[in-house]
C-alpha positions, 0 to 999 in steps of 0.5 A, a space after each residue: 764621348 771622349 773624342 776617340 774614333 772607332 771604325 768598323 766595316 759597315 757590312 757588319 750592320 745590314 741596316 746601316 749598309 742599306 741606309 742612305 748616306 743621309 740616314 747613316 749621318 743622322 745618329 745620336 749617342 744613347 744611354 749616356 754614351 753606351 750606344 748609338 741610335 739611328 732613328 730613321 732606320 731604327 738601329 741601335 748599336 752598343 759601343 762595346 760591340 764596336 770595341 770587342 765585336 767578337 763578343 757581340 757580333 757574328 761576323 759574316 762567314 765566321 764559324 760558330 763559337 768553338 764552345 757551341 761546336 764542342 757541345 754539339 759534338 759531345 751531344 752527338 756522341 751521347 746519342 750514338 752511345 745511347 
């Protein structure tokens, strides 16, 4: 809404990737500008997820969040001792 242009790989959003160029071009801001909506493919994406994808999107071929790994290792260790 303030004129900035944000670009991210369309591969992050499978519905957009599979949509036609015409469907991708037909979008609108929602929630006063906090998100983008594509009616034809029923897709909503928050602007925040575009600006900080690491907080919102699990990117292809990326490992799970490190905190989850630590928790899993800790739980496995407790089971082995118990």
